[in-house]
N, C-alpha and C positions, 0 to 999 in steps of 0.2 A: 835704680829706682827712679831718679829724676828723669831719665830718658823715657821710661814707661809712662810717667805722669805727663810728659810733653805729648806723647803719642795719644794718650787718652783725651787730653784737652783738645786735640785737633780732630777727633772723631766727630761724625755727624751727631746732632743732639739726640736722636732716638737711640743711637748706639752708645752714646756717652752717659745718658741718664741712668741706666741700670748700674753703671760702674762707679758713679760719683754721687748719686742721690743718697742723702742721709736719712730719708724717711724710713720708718720701721719696716715697711713692706719690702723696700729695696734691700735694706740690710739683711733681712731674713732670707731673701732669695740668694744674696751673695754668700751668706753663711752656708746655706744648703748646697750651693754650687761648688764651694770649696771641697765638700766631701766627695764630689764626683769629678775631680780634676782630670782623671784619666779619660772620662767621656768627653770632657771639654776639649782636651788635647786632641782626641780622635776627631771630634767635630771640626775643630779648626783646621787640622791637617787635611782632612778630606775636602773641606771647602776650598783650601788653597790648591790642592791637587786637581779638583774639578775645574777651577778657574784657569789654571795653567794649561790643562788639557784643551780647554776651549780656545785659548789664545793660540796654542800651537796648531790647532785644527784650521784656524783662519790663515795661518802662514802656509800650510799645506794647500789650502784652496787657492791662494795667490799663485803658488808655483804651478799648480795643476792648470789653472786658467792661462798662465803664461805659456805653458807647453802647447796647449791645444789651439791657442790663438796666434802663435808666432808663425810666420811663413817658413817654408822649407829651407831657404837659404839664409836664415838668421845667423848673425855672428854671436854665438852663445858665450864667447869669451868676455863679452861686454855686460853680460847679465850680472847684476850686483851680487846675487847669492853665491856665484862661482868665485867672484873676487874675494869673498869673505872666507874662503877655504884655503888661504895661503899657508896656514900652519899644517895643512893636510894635503900636500902636493899630490900624493897618490890618489886620493879621492877626487881631487880637482881634475887630474888628468883622465881618470876613468869616466867621470861625468861628462867632460868635454868630448871624449871619444864616443860615448853612448849617445849623446845628444846630436852628434853629427849625422846619424842615420835615422831613418823613419822608424825602423824596428826598435832601435835603442830608445828613441823618444817614447814610443808606445809602452815599452817595458817599464820605463821610469814613471810614466803616467799611471800605469796600473799599480806600481809600487807605492806611489804617493797616495792613490785612492785607498789602498790597503792600510797604509799608515794612518790616514785620516779616520778610517773606520775603527782602527785599533785605539786611536786617541778618543774617539767618541764612546767606544766601549768602556775605556778607562774612566771617562767622565761619568758615564751612566752608573758604573760600579761604585765610584767614589760618592756620587750623589745619593745612591741608595744607602750606602753605609752612613753617609751624613744624615740622611732623613731618619734612619733607624736609631742612630746614636742620639739624635735630638729628641725622638719620641721616647726612647728609654729614659733619658735624663729627665725629660718633662714629666713622665709618669712617676718616676721615683721621687722627684722633688715635689710633685703634686701630692703624692701620698704622704710624704713627710710634712708638708705644710698643712694638710688636712688634720693630721694627727696633732701638730703643734697648735693649730687653731682650736681643736677640741680641748686640748689641755689648757689653752688660754681661757676659754669660756669656763671650764671647771675650776680654774684657779681664782676666778673672780669671787670676791666675798658675796654672800647671799644678798646683802643689801645692794651691792653694785649690780649684780646680775638681774635682780628683780626690777631694775629701772628699764631694762630692755624688754621689748615684746618678744614672745616666743618665736614668731616668724622671723624677726631680725636675727636672733641667735642661730636659728636653723640656717638662714641664708649665709651668715658669716662662715659657718663650718662647712656647709654643703657646697658653696660656690668657690671657696678659697683655693682648693686644689686645682679646679678647672681654670681659674684665673691665672695661676702660676704656670700651668701647662701651656696655656695660650701665650703667655708672655715669653716662655722659653722658645716656643715654636716661632713666634714673631722675631725674636732676637736672632735665631738661627737663619731665618729667611733674610733678615737685614744683612747679616754677615756674608752669606753666600752671594747675594745680589750685589753688595757693595764691592766685594773682591772682583767679581766678574765685570762690574761696571768700570773698575780701574783698568782691567785688562783691555777692554774695548776702547777706553779712552786712549790708552797707550798706543794701540794699533792705529786708531784714527789720527792721532798726532803724527805718527810715523809716516802715514800715507799722505796726509794733507792737513796741516794746521789751519789753513784758510777755510777749507770746507768744514772743519770742526766747529767753526763759528755758527754754522747752521744748526748743528746739534746742540750747541750751547743756547742758541735762541729757543730751541724746542724745550730744553730743560728749564730755561727762565720762564717760559710760558706755563709749564707744569708747576713750577714753584709758585707762580702767581695764583694758579687755581687752588693750590694747597692752602696758601695764606687766606684765601677767601672762604674755603670750605671747611678746613679742619677745625677752626674755633666753633663753627656751627655744629659740626659733628660731635665734638666733645660736649658742648652744652646740651644737645639733644640726648646724648648718651647718658649724661647725669640725670636728666629729667626722666628718661626711660628707666634708669636704675631705681630711682625713688618710687616710681609708680609700680614697678615689678615687685619691689620689697613690700609695698603696701598691699598689693594684690596677694602675695604669698601669705602675709600675716592675716589678711582677712579670710582667706581660704582656710587657714589653720584654725583660727578662732571660730569660724563658722561651723567646722566639723566638731570641734571640741565643745561648742556651746549649743549643739542641736537640741538638747533637752530644754534649754532656756528659750531658744527661738520658737520651739513648738508651743511651750507653755505660755509664752507671752504674745503669741500671734505676730512675731516679727520676721517670719519667713520671707514675705514679700519685700520687706524693707531690706533684708540681707541680700536677696536676689538683685534688687535694684542697685544697691551699692556695688555688688560684684560686676554687674553689667556696665555700670559707669566706669569702674576701674579697667575693665576689659576694653571698653571703647577708647579710653584714654591711652592704654597700652598699644592698641591697634593703630591709633593715630600717630603716636610717636614712632612706632616700628615702621610704618609706611614712610613717614618723613625721613627716618634714618636711611631707609633703603633708597629713597630718591637722592639724598645727599651723597651717600657712599657710591652709588652707581653712576653718578654724574661724571666722575673722574675718568672712567674707562673710555667712554666714547671720545672724549677730548684727547686722551692719550693715543687712541687709535687713529685719529684724524691727522694729528700733527706730523707723524712720520711720512705720510703720503705727500703732504705738502713739501716736507723737507727733501724727500727723494726726488720729487719733480724739479726742485730748484737745483739739487746737486747734479742731477743728470744733465741739466742745461749748462752748468758751469764746468763740468768735468772735462769737456773738450778743450777748454782754455787752460785748465790747471794741469792736466795730465798729457797734453799733446807732445811735450818734449821728452817724456820718459822713455828710456831704452826698452822697458818692458811693455810699452804700449798703454793705450787708454783702458782697454777692456779689463785686464787683471786688476789694476788699481781701482777702477770703478766698481767692479763686482765685489772685490774684497771690502771696499769702503762701504758699499750699500749693505752688504751682509752684516758687517760690524755695526753699522748704524742701526740696522733693524734689530740686531741683538741688544744693542745699547738701549734702544727704545723699549724693548721688553723688560730690561732691567729697571729702567726708569719707571715704567708702568708698574712693575712689581713693587719697587720701593715706594711708589705713591700709594699703592693698595695697602702695603704693610704699614705705612705711616697712618693711613686712614684707620686700619684695624687697631693700631696702637692708641690712636685717639679714642676709639670706641671702647677699648679695654681699660682706658685710664680711669673711668668711673669705678670699675670693679677693683682696681688697685687702690684707689682712694678709700674705698670701703674697707679694704684690708688695713690701711693705715689707721682708720678709725678704731678698729678693734685692737690693733697692736700697740697703739700709743699708751703710755703709762700715766701721763700727767692728770688724766681725768678719771682714774679708776682706783679702786681699792681691792686688795687681794687678800686671800686667806693667809693668815700668818702661818709660818712654818717654824720648825725647831721647837725648843722648849723641853721641859721635863716630862717624860712619859708618865701617863696616869695609869695606875693599876687598879686601885680600889679606894672607896671612900672610908676613911678611918673615923673622922670626927663629925664633919658636917660642912655646910656651905654657908658663907656669910656675905650678904650684900651690904656694903659699907658706903652709905651716902651716894648710891648709884642714881645717875640721871641718864636719860636717853633722848636724843633729838634725831629724827630720821633725816632731816635736811637742815641746812643753815637757815633757810627761810621759814621753817616750820616750827610750831610751838613744841615745847617739851612734852614727850609722851610719858616720861617718868621724871619725877623730881625728888631727889634726896631720899631714896628708898633705903631703909635699914631693915634687914630681915635675916633671921637665923633659921636655917633648916638643918636640924640635927640628924645624924645618921639613924635610920629606922623610923623617923617621924613622917607623918602625913600632914602636909601643909596645904590648906585650901585658900584659894583666892576667889572672892566674889565681888560683885559690883555691876553697875550698868555697862552697856556697850561704850567702848572708848575710855574706860577707866584706867587701862594700862595693864590689865591682867596678862594678856597674851604677850605683851612686850617683855615682861619678866621671864616668861617661858622662852621667848626668842633669845634673850640674853644668855640664859642658862644653857640653851642648845648651841650656843656659839654662832648663831646666825648674824648677830650684830655685836659691835663693841660698845661698851658704855662711853658716853661722851663726858661723863663726870663720875667721880667715885671709883670704886673698885669692887671686884668679886673675888673672894678668897675661897679656895678649895683646900680644906684641911690646913688653913693658915697660909697657903701659897697663892700668890696673885695669879688669877686665872690667865693673865697674859703670858705668864711664864710656863704654862702647862702646854704640852703638845696637844693641839686642838683635835687632831684626828684620833688620838688615843682616848681622849675624853669623850668624843662623840660616839666612839665604838662601844662605850660602856653606858650609853643612854638608851632609854626606851621612850619613844614619843608616839602617843596616840591622839590624833586630832579629829575634829569633826569632819574635815575634808580629807578623807582617807585616799591615798593613792595606791592603787594596785596595778601590777603589770599584766600584760596580756600573755599570761603563762599559766602553769598549773597552780593549784592551791598549795601544793607542797613547796614549789619554788618561791611563791610569794611569802609563805611563812618563814622559810629558811633563808630569805634574802639577807645578805650581809654577814652571815654566820659561817665560819669555815668548818669543814669536816663535820657537818651536821648529818645525823642519820635520820631515817624515816621514823624510828622509834622516838627520837627527841622531838621531832615535829608533831607526832601524834600526842605526845605527853603535853606539849605546849598548847595544842588545840583543845585538849581535854580541860586544862586549867582555864582556858578562855571561853569555856562553854560552847565551843565550836565543833566538837567531834560529832555531835549528833547529826547536824545537818550535812556535814561533810560526808559521813558514811552513807547518807541517802543519795548522794550525787551519783550520776551515771558511772563515772570512772573514779569515784572516791577522791583521794588526794591527787590523782593525776588529771582531774577535770580542769580543762582550760576555762578561765572565767571571763575572757573577753577584755576589750580595751577598758582600762580603769575599773575592771570588775563589774561591767554593766549587767552581767548575767546573774548577779547576786543582789539580794535586797540590802537596804542600808544597814540593818542590824547584822547581817551576815558579814558584810564588809568590815564593820567595826570589830567584830569578834576575830576575824582573820588578822586585822591590824593589831589587836591586843595580843593574839597568839604570837605574832612576829616579835612584839616587844618583850613578851615573857620569855621567849626562846633565847633572847640575848642575855638573860640574867642581868638586867641593868643595875648599876649602882644608884641610878636615879631614874624613876619613871615619871614622865610628864604626861598628864592627861588634860588636854586642852579641849574643853567642851565635848568630851568623847561620847556622851550619851544624849546630848541636847536635841538631836534630830531624830531620835529613835522613838518607835512606838513603845507603849508601856511594857509589853512582854519582852521585847528586845532589850529595853533599858534594864529590866530586872535581871535578865541573864548576864548582861555585860557588867552590871553593878555587883552581882554575886562574884563574878570572876575577879573584879578589881578588889573587893573586900578580902578575898583569900590572899591576893598578892600583897596587899598593904600590910599584912601582919608582920612580915619579915623584911620589908624593903623601904627605902626612902622614896616618898611619892609627893609630887606637886600636882594638885588638882585645881583646875579652873572649871568652875561649875556655875550654871545658871539656876538649876534646881537645887535649892538649899537642902532639901531632904536627902540628897545624896552625899552630903559632907558633914552631917551632924556628928559623926564619930571622929572627925579629924582632930589631931593633936592641937593644931593652931589654925584658926580661921582669921584671914585678913580681909577686911572690908576696904575696897578701894574706890576712889572717885578722883577724876581729873589728874591722874598720874601720881596720886599719893595714897598712902595707907592711913586711913582715918581711924579704924578700930582694929583690934586684934585680941584674940582670946579663944576659949572653947565655946561651944554652942550655948551651954547654959549660962556662962558668964556674960556673953554678949546679949542674950535675951534679958538678963537682969538689969543691964545698963539702959535699956529703953532707947537705944540710939538708932543708927541707920540700919544695922543688921536686924534689930527687932522690928523695924518698919518693913523691911523686905520680907521677913518671915511672916509677918501679919498679912501683908498683901498676897503672898502666895498661898497662905492658909485659907484666905477668903475666896480665892479663885484657883482651886487645885486642878481644874480641868483646862485652865487657860493654856493655850499653845505658847510655849516659851519663845522668847525672842533671842535668837542666837547672838551671842556677843561676837562681834567681828574682831579680827586681829588688829592690834594697834601698832 
């Protein structure tokens, strides 16, 4: 193991970084790579085989050029490669005899050419297998990373996830797999080119260490170019990433908010912002292209200069060699030209690494744990509500710099009771609903479910026994039956129809073109507000929830739709535990307990007639709504 560590430390930085970097993205890639060690071994072995085949081909070229350039009366016994065959005297004698005749030399020349072709075929085959193994590994790892990133986003607590824009989360999940695939492809390219670079360097050193100084000068010039350009490419790539994410988010929000843009006359403003972002993205993309493509012309020019210098010096360096000037010069120039290709490829790969670094940094942002909160796991499975729910001195603060949304809330919700929360916008009503739905954790106090601390209960099992109907109903672009049956296992069409009937939704569903199989469009845009609410209520009823939360479920409906939804709710309330958040007080007069809230506190509680007799805040609210029964309600926003 210490030996391997020493090797890793001596690797070039682009190759070393994925193996030693302790950032979460690199760790995740390494963990995924360990699962595919067989592909990694195949990838490395084929890279090595291709590189050795290339080196052997250059040796064959040297021998071939020696054969065709040597005069007829050459003393072949002085040729170095024959002297190296002392351990195989029979082969040495056979070659010496064959080389003594023109026919024998021609036969060996053809044999060498065939051997060179075979070596190149081997190199082509191993390079193909290398590329395929790299692509397969990249695809598999990319798929795994995408799945893990999706799990990562879903594992964030609702409060943590809601801090991100939808476009950001989509970008994290959508681009993560491609980023990893590109990283694997770049790493494979670096490995292959680095191995071949070492082969060419060894050949060049064997031919002439002095002329190698020219190649080193070329490499130094390329290194200087990299030092100047790569920081600019990285910086531009980060700027481009930021703009592209902003562009993706704006496009997403633009489509989702079409209704708002139309109704508020903001279409031109949205177009202008999109054009501005597109313009900035175009500017950065063009700049990135200029920077990235500047390297190639320079790398193409330097070898020509180098070869011209080498050709001038070769007469002095190679004039005393027994094999002559031509074989050494040809082999040296071919090796140098291949070396230049490898240097150019490595430079391009380093440039791509720099450009991809911004994407990898984004992966680090979503994968780091220190700034995130996650859904709690484990706990006692919840089956059913036996006694009730108790909020004991509960407080909630959405952020360390924000004021308390709830302050010392004490509330009992008995099994089978209907509890109503009323008050002005921002009073904290929806915050209580969010706490009971497990979307947030109390920052003070505790919630007890049948006497058990809510933190000790398995959150998923609790949420599966909840029914939530809010003003902002989310429906999928699927059939009505699929939307009603969402989240319920082994549900039958009869169960769905029964829930729809209880929610007063069966009437309009049966009139739809395809009944329960009717597709309702994105977020249910083909339905009216009242129809969406009744489908949402049917979905909640089908779950047979232990607790039904109605958060302003009827506030945005017309009077007829509200009456139908209210009738469905009243039937459901008779045998279930219900928490109602309402703006219209007329909808909660029969509640077992009505809590009047303001500034995150419960100021009054009791039944309807009791609160009216106290002539307090509830009585004032009732009086105001009685005087203006047709007034359009102001929807309470979530706190």
